[in-house]
C-alpha positions as CSV (number, residue, x, y, z in Angstrom):
1,M,76.1,167.6,117.3
2,T,78.0,171.0,118.1
3,T,74.5,172.8,117.7
4,L,72.5,170.2,120.0
5,I,75.6,171.1,122.5
6,I,75.6,174.7,122.1
7,I,71.8,174.6,122.7
8,S,71.7,172.3,125.8
9,V,74.6,174.3,127.5
10,L,73.1,177.7,127.1
11,P,69.9,177.6,129.4
12,I,72.3,176.4,131.8
13,V,74.5,179.7,131.1
14,I,71.2,181.7,131.0
15,L,69.8,180.1,134.4
16,Y,73.3,181.4,136.3
17,L,73.2,184.9,134.5
18,G,69.2,184.8,136.4
19,L,70.8,183.7,139.5
20,Y,73.3,186.8,139.6
21,K,70.5,189.0,138.1
22,V,72.4,190.1,135.3
23,Q,68.7,190.3,133.7
24,K,70.0,192.9,131.0
25,A,72.2,190.4,129.9
26,L,69.7,187.4,129.5
27,L,68.4,188.1,125.8
28,P,71.5,189.3,124.3
29,V,73.5,186.1,125.4
30,T,70.7,183.6,124.4
31,V,70.2,185.5,120.7
32,V,74.2,185.0,120.4
33,G,74.4,181.5,121.7
34,L,71.7,180.8,119.2
35,L,73.4,182.5,116.5
36,A,76.5,180.3,117.2
37,A,74.4,177.1,117.2
38,L,73.0,178.4,114.0
39,G,76.5,178.8,112.3
40,A,77.6,175.3,113.7
41,A,74.5,173.8,111.8
42,V,74.7,175.2,108.7
43,M,78.8,174.2,108.7
44,Q,77.4,171.0,108.5
45,W,75.9,171.1,105.4
46,D,77.2,168.8,102.8
47,N,79.5,166.9,105.5
48,N,78.3,163.1,104.2
49,A,76.7,162.7,107.4
50,E,76.7,159.1,108.7
51,P,74.6,158.1,111.9
52,I,76.6,158.6,115.1
53,Y,76.5,157.1,118.7
54,H,75.9,153.6,117.3
55,G,73.2,154.7,115.3
56,M,71.2,157.0,117.7
57,M,71.7,160.5,115.6
58,L,71.9,161.3,111.9
59,F,73.3,165.3,111.2
60,N,72.7,165.2,107.6
61,N,71.0,167.9,105.4
62,F,67.7,167.3,106.5
63,S,68.2,167.8,109.9
64,V,70.4,170.8,109.0
65,A,67.4,172.3,107.1
66,F,65.1,171.9,109.6
67,S,67.2,172.8,112.8
68,V,68.2,176.0,110.5
69,V,64.5,176.6,110.3
70,S,63.5,176.1,114.1
71,I,66.6,178.3,115.2
72,V,65.7,181.0,113.2
73,S,62.1,181.0,114.1
74,T,62.8,180.9,118.0
75,I,65.6,184.0,117.5
76,L,62.7,185.7,115.7
77,I,60.4,184.8,118.7
78,L,62.7,185.8,121.4
79,L,63.3,189.2,119.8
80,L,59.5,189.9,120.4
81,S,60.1,188.9,124.0
82,K,61.7,191.9,124.8
83,G,59.7,193.5,127.9
84,Y,56.8,190.6,127.3
85,F,58.0,188.2,130.3
86,E,58.8,191.2,132.5
87,R,55.2,191.8,132.5
88,I,54.5,188.2,134.2
89,S,57.4,187.5,136.3
90,N,60.8,189.3,137.3
91,H,62.2,185.6,137.3
92,I,62.3,185.8,133.5
93,A,65.7,183.6,133.2
94,E,63.5,180.6,134.0
95,Y,61.4,181.4,130.8
96,Y,64.2,181.8,128.2
97,A,65.8,178.5,129.8
98,I,62.8,176.4,129.3
99,I,62.3,177.4,125.6
100,L,66.1,176.4,124.8
101,F,65.6,173.0,126.7
102,S,62.2,172.9,124.2
103,L,64.4,173.9,121.5
104,V,67.1,171.2,122.7
105,G,64.0,168.4,122.2
106,I,63.4,169.7,118.7
107,I,66.6,169.7,117.3
108,V,66.8,165.7,118.5
109,M,63.3,165.6,117.0
110,V,64.9,166.6,113.7
111,S,67.9,164.5,113.6
112,Y,67.4,161.0,115.5
113,H,68.0,157.7,113.5
114,N,66.2,155.7,116.5
115,L,63.0,155.5,117.8
116,T,64.1,155.4,121.0
117,M,65.8,159.5,120.1
118,L,62.6,160.1,118.6
119,F,60.6,159.4,121.9
120,I,63.3,161.4,124.3
121,G,63.1,164.7,121.7
122,I,59.4,164.5,121.9
123,E,59.1,164.6,126.0
124,I,61.8,166.8,126.1
125,M,60.1,169.1,124.1
126,S,56.7,168.0,125.5
127,V,57.5,168.8,129.1
128,S,59.1,172.1,128.5
129,L,55.8,173.3,126.8
130,Y,53.5,172.1,129.7
131,I,55.3,174.2,132.0
132,L,55.3,177.3,129.1
133,A,51.7,176.8,128.6
134,G,50.8,178.1,132.5
135,I,53.6,180.6,133.4
136,R,50.5,183.0,133.6
137,K,49.9,181.9,137.3
138,S,46.8,184.0,138.2
139,D,45.5,183.2,134.7
140,F,42.6,180.5,134.8
141,A,43.2,180.2,130.9
142,S,46.5,179.8,131.4
143,N,46.1,177.1,133.9
144,E,43.5,175.3,132.2
145,A,45.9,175.0,129.0
146,A,48.8,173.7,131.0
147,L,46.8,171.3,132.4
148,K,44.9,170.4,129.2
149,Y,48.1,169.9,127.1
150,F,49.9,167.9,129.8
151,L,46.6,165.6,129.8
152,M,46.4,165.1,126.0
153,G,50.0,165.0,125.9
154,A,50.5,162.2,128.3
155,F,47.6,160.1,126.4
156,S,49.4,160.7,123.0
157,T,52.6,160.0,124.3
158,G,50.6,156.7,125.2
159,F,50.0,155.8,121.4
160,L,53.3,156.7,120.3
161,L,55.4,154.6,123.2
162,F,53.1,151.4,122.4
163,G,53.4,152.0,118.6
164,I,57.5,152.2,119.0
165,T,57.1,149.0,121.0
166,L,55.1,147.0,118.6
167,I,57.6,148.3,115.8
168,Y,60.5,146.9,118.4
169,G,58.6,143.7,119.0
170,S,58.1,143.1,115.5
171,S,61.8,144.3,113.8
172,G,63.8,143.4,116.9
173,S,65.2,147.2,116.3
174,F,64.7,150.5,117.2
175,D,67.1,151.6,114.3
176,L,65.7,153.2,111.2
177,D,67.6,151.5,108.6
178,V,67.1,148.2,110.2
179,I,63.6,148.7,110.3
180,R,63.2,149.6,107.1
181,D,65.7,146.4,105.8
182,W,63.2,144.4,108.0
183,V,60.2,145.6,106.1
184,V,62.1,145.1,102.5
185,T,63.0,141.6,103.5
186,H,59.5,140.8,104.7
187,P,57.1,142.3,102.3
188,R,54.3,139.5,102.4
189,N,55.1,138.0,106.0
190,I,55.1,141.2,108.2
191,D,53.5,140.8,111.5
192,P,50.1,142.4,112.2
193,L,51.4,143.8,115.2
194,F,53.9,145.8,113.1
195,Y,51.0,147.3,111.2
196,T,49.3,148.2,114.6
197,G,52.4,150.0,115.8
198,I,52.2,151.9,112.5
199,M,48.5,152.9,113.4
200,L,49.5,153.9,116.9
201,I,52.3,156.3,115.5
202,I,50.0,157.7,113.4
203,I,47.9,158.7,116.1
204,G,50.4,159.5,118.7
205,L,52.3,162.0,116.0
206,C,48.9,163.6,114.9
207,F,48.2,164.7,118.3
208,K,51.6,166.2,118.7
209,V,51.0,168.0,115.3
210,G,47.3,169.0,115.8
211,A,45.9,167.0,112.9
212,A,42.2,166.4,113.1
213,P,40.5,164.3,114.5
214,F,43.2,164.7,116.9
215,H,43.3,168.2,117.6
216,F,40.6,168.9,120.2
217,W,43.3,170.0,122.5
218,T,44.7,172.4,120.0
219,P,42.2,175.6,120.2
220,D,42.3,175.8,124.2
221,V,45.8,175.3,124.7
222,Y,46.5,177.8,122.1
223,E,44.0,180.1,123.2
224,G,44.8,179.8,127.1
225,A,48.3,180.0,126.8
226,P,50.5,183.6,126.4
227,S,50.8,184.6,123.0
228,L,54.5,184.2,122.8
229,I,54.2,180.7,123.7
230,T,51.6,180.1,121.3
231,L,53.3,181.4,118.2
232,F,56.6,179.1,119.7
233,M,54.0,176.2,120.0
234,S,52.5,176.9,116.5
235,T,55.4,177.4,114.7
236,V,58.9,175.7,115.9
237,V,57.0,172.7,117.5
238,K,54.7,172.1,114.6
239,V,57.7,172.2,112.2
240,A,59.8,170.0,114.5
241,G,56.7,167.4,114.7
242,F,56.2,167.4,110.8
243,A,59.9,166.8,110.4
244,A,60.0,164.0,112.7
245,F,57.0,162.3,110.8
246,L,58.5,162.5,107.6
247,R,61.7,161.0,108.6
248,L,60.1,158.3,110.3
249,F,57.8,157.1,107.2
250,S,60.1,157.8,104.7
251,A,63.0,156.2,106.1
252,C,60.8,153.1,107.2
253,F,57.6,152.5,105.8
254,L,57.9,154.0,102.1
255,T,57.3,150.3,100.9
256,I,54.5,149.7,102.7
257,A,52.8,152.9,101.9
258,G,50.0,151.2,100.4
259,F,48.7,150.4,104.0
260,W,48.9,153.4,105.7
261,T,48.3,156.2,103.2
262,P,44.3,155.9,103.0
263,V,44.5,156.5,106.8
264,L,46.4,159.8,106.0
265,L,44.4,160.9,103.5
266,V,41.2,160.6,105.3
267,I,43.1,162.8,108.3
268,T,44.4,164.7,105.9
269,I,41.2,165.8,104.3
270,I,39.1,165.8,107.9
271,T,42.0,167.7,109.1
272,L,41.4,170.4,106.1
273,F,37.3,171.0,106.5
274,I,37.6,171.1,110.5
275,G,40.3,173.8,110.4
276,N,38.9,176.1,107.7
277,I,34.9,175.8,108.4
278,T,35.8,176.2,112.2
279,A,38.0,179.0,111.8
280,L,35.5,181.1,109.9
281,Y,33.1,181.0,113.0
282,Q,35.8,182.5,115.4
283,Q,35.4,185.9,116.9
284,S,38.7,185.9,118.1
285,F,42.2,186.5,116.1
286,K,44.1,184.2,118.5
287,R,41.5,181.3,118.1
288,M,41.3,181.9,114.1
289,M,44.8,181.3,114.2
290,A,44.8,178.4,116.2
291,F,42.1,176.7,114.0
292,S,44.3,178.0,110.9
293,S,47.1,176.0,112.5
294,I,45.1,172.9,112.1
295,S,44.0,173.3,108.5
296,H,47.9,174.0,107.8
297,A,48.9,170.5,109.3
298,G,46.1,169.4,106.8
299,Y,48.3,171.0,104.1
300,L,51.6,169.9,105.5
301,L,50.4,166.4,105.6
302,F,50.1,166.3,101.8
303,A,54.1,165.7,101.6
304,I,53.4,162.3,103.7
305,V,50.6,161.3,101.6
306,A,52.3,161.7,98.6
307,L,55.3,160.7,100.1
308,G,58.6,160.9,97.5
309,A,61.9,162.2,96.6
310,G,60.4,166.2,96.8
311,S,58.2,165.3,100.2
312,A,61.2,167.1,102.5
313,N,61.5,169.9,100.2
314,S,57.7,170.8,100.0
315,I,57.7,170.6,104.0
316,F,60.6,172.7,104.4
317,V,59.3,175.4,101.9
318,Y,55.5,175.2,103.5
319,A,56.9,175.1,107.0
320,T,59.5,178.2,106.2
321,A,56.4,180.2,104.8
322,Y,54.1,179.4,107.3
323,S,56.3,180.2,110.7
324,I,57.5,183.7,109.1
325,A,54.1,184.8,108.4
326,S,52.9,183.5,111.5
327,I,55.6,185.4,113.3
328,I,54.3,188.7,111.9
329,A,50.6,187.7,112.9
330,F,51.5,187.1,116.5
331,G,53.8,189.8,116.9
332,A,50.9,192.2,115.5
333,L,48.8,190.6,118.0
334,I,50.8,190.9,120.9
335,L,50.9,194.6,120.3
336,V,47.5,195.4,119.2
337,R,46.2,193.5,122.4
338,Q,48.5,195.2,125.2
339,Q,47.1,198.3,123.6
340,T,43.4,197.4,123.5
341,G,43.3,194.2,126.0
342,S,41.2,191.9,123.7
343,D,42.2,189.5,120.7
344,N,39.1,189.8,118.7
345,F,38.5,191.2,115.4
346,E,37.5,194.6,116.1
347,G,40.7,195.6,117.9
348,F,42.6,195.6,114.4
349,N,39.3,198.1,113.3
350,G,41.1,201.5,111.6
351,L,44.7,200.2,112.0
352,A,45.8,201.0,108.8
353,K,45.3,204.8,109.5
354,K,47.0,205.1,112.5
355,N,49.8,202.3,112.1
356,P,50.4,201.7,108.5
357,F,53.6,199.5,108.8
358,L,51.7,197.2,111.0
359,A,48.8,197.1,109.0
360,L,51.2,196.6,105.7
361,V,53.2,193.7,107.0
362,L,49.9,191.8,109.1
363,T,48.5,192.1,105.4
364,V,51.9,190.5,104.0
365,S,51.1,187.9,106.7
366,M,47.4,187.5,105.8
367,L,48.0,186.9,102.4
368,S,50.8,184.4,102.6
369,L,48.3,182.2,104.9
370,A,45.8,182.2,102.5
371,G,48.3,181.1,99.9
372,I,47.9,184.6,97.5
373,P,50.7,184.3,94.5
374,L,53.6,186.4,95.0
375,T,53.9,185.2,98.6
376,A,55.8,182.4,100.3
377,G,52.6,180.7,101.4
378,F,51.5,180.4,97.5
379,I,55.2,178.8,96.7
380,G,54.5,176.5,99.6
381,K,51.2,175.1,98.6
382,F,52.1,174.8,94.8
383,F,55.1,172.6,96.3
384,M,52.4,170.8,98.2
385,F,49.9,170.5,95.2
386,S,52.3,169.6,92.9
387,G,53.5,166.4,94.7
388,A,50.2,165.3,95.1
389,L,49.3,165.6,91.6
390,A,52.4,163.8,90.4
391,H,51.1,161.2,92.5
392,Y,47.8,161.7,90.9
393,N,45.6,162.4,94.0
394,F,43.3,164.6,91.9
395,W,40.6,164.8,94.4
396,L,42.8,165.8,97.4
397,V,44.2,168.6,95.6
398,I,40.7,169.7,94.5
399,I,39.6,169.4,97.8
400,A,42.6,171.7,99.0
401,V,41.7,174.3,96.6
402,V,38.4,174.4,98.1
403,N,39.7,174.8,101.7
404,A,42.1,177.6,100.5
405,I,39.4,179.3,99.1
406,I,37.2,178.9,102.4
407,S,40.6,180.2,104.3
408,I,40.7,183.5,102.2
409,F,37.0,184.5,104.0
410,Y,38.3,184.5,107.7
411,Y,42.0,185.9,106.8
412,F,40.9,188.7,104.8
413,R,38.6,189.8,107.7
414,V,41.6,191.3,109.1
415,I,42.4,192.7,106.1
416,I,39.0,194.2,106.1
417,A,39.0,195.5,109.7
418,M,42.2,197.4,109.6
419,Y,41.6,199.1,105.9
420,F,37.5,199.5,105.5
421,R,36.5,199.8,109.1
422,S,37.0,202.8,111.2
423,A,37.7,203.1,115.2
424,E,39.1,205.8,117.5
425,R,41.8,204.3,118.3
426,A,45.3,205.5,119.2
427,E,48.2,204.7,117.3
428,V,49.9,201.4,118.3
429,E,53.6,201.8,119.8
430,V,56.2,199.3,117.7
431,P,59.1,199.2,119.2
432,A,62.6,199.1,116.9
433,Y,63.1,195.3,117.8
434,Y,59.4,194.7,116.8
435,K,59.7,196.7,113.7
436,F,63.0,194.8,112.8
437,V,61.6,191.2,113.3
438,L,58.2,192.1,111.4
439,G,60.0,193.5,108.6
440,F,62.5,191.1,107.9
441,S,60.0,188.6,108.1
442,A,57.6,190.2,105.7
443,V,60.5,190.8,103.1
444,V,61.5,187.3,103.0
445,T,57.7,186.3,102.9
446,I,58.0,188.4,99.4
447,V,61.3,187.1,98.5
448,I,60.5,184.1,98.5
449,G,57.4,184.5,97.0
450,I,59.3,185.9,93.8
451,Y,62.2,184.2,94.0
452,P,61.4,180.2,95.2
453,T,64.3,179.2,94.2
454,F,66.3,181.4,97.0
455,I,65.0,178.0,99.6
456,S,63.3,175.6,97.4
457,S,66.5,173.1,96.3
458,L,68.2,173.2,99.6
459,I,67.5,169.6,101.2
């Protein structure tokens, strides 16, 4: 709970610093505050947690692990923000505060023990993201992204809320333990409305994580939003969505998995094919990453389709690998776009000759996202495929391997452009803080790929 309190107070402090024009202190204070929240989260590890506040929240190892991933990812993303928001507006305190308010909702999403807290967490996060997507007031694409995300988000929230309502109407409670006990004690007399509620919740959560066929907002919103906000949405927000998804279905609906698993299986296959095949035809690196994020949502769904004791670990490892690789990719994109003014693949032509460090870390990122061995991405896919095979989902794994091969083509387009295509270009200036974030992320990607036990048994 201390973590949530620190992150809730921190944006208020940031707003006061902005009010008194202490601009240079905004980023350091934000990072120090998040480090304090990170320390508070780690201190809760293995504390035999019990639900608190009448069963509303549960800060167990699951919550701590995903809180740590979310906070660390946010710190790395904010380190890339130095000088970024200043190009948009002079009032940058508001941007830091809104990101932190969104993080508050994310911490609630990974720590809820009551469906009302799940809904509140999603709404706190979503309202902040509606604003962040449209912070470039003079940019039509940014405004369109904010409006589309708001409308689609509100639409998906309706499904989620109505699903929660039906679950409550059938079981008589929002508490996860009570819902689970109700399902266990009524194995053959479950109200049809309860099943309807589960389907509506699946639709609502698939909207939030960008899984097909509920993904149609994702490419335009990711492309129109500022790159740093797109990075936050595609990593921290997506990880929180899957953590919330897993906690609900593993805690409440495991005993009736035979009902909802076929539905998620179909969604997983559709998501993999739509994400990967559509990414092949993109000329924009940013839009390619948007469709790539859809395909990764398909891989993350493996842990829920093959729900078991190892599902939390699988999502944790995969989400960590995906987040770190995406931070490198978008960090490189921001620098290249500042020089070329474009986010097309041609903007990376000849990058290796002028910026070998930037090309190297981006190569590590692309290899990890493609699932090449000795990278964290390979370990993440290995965990997902192993879980599916343990449940005898052989055809699902074969389909996933085919899609992983497809993904190699569009990820390697970037590597080919950097190393095998020439272009007249100046050296991209890489600030020291970018070198730290990108270098640190690349090292972690390789370390996890070589020593997977580094994080594989935390939850």
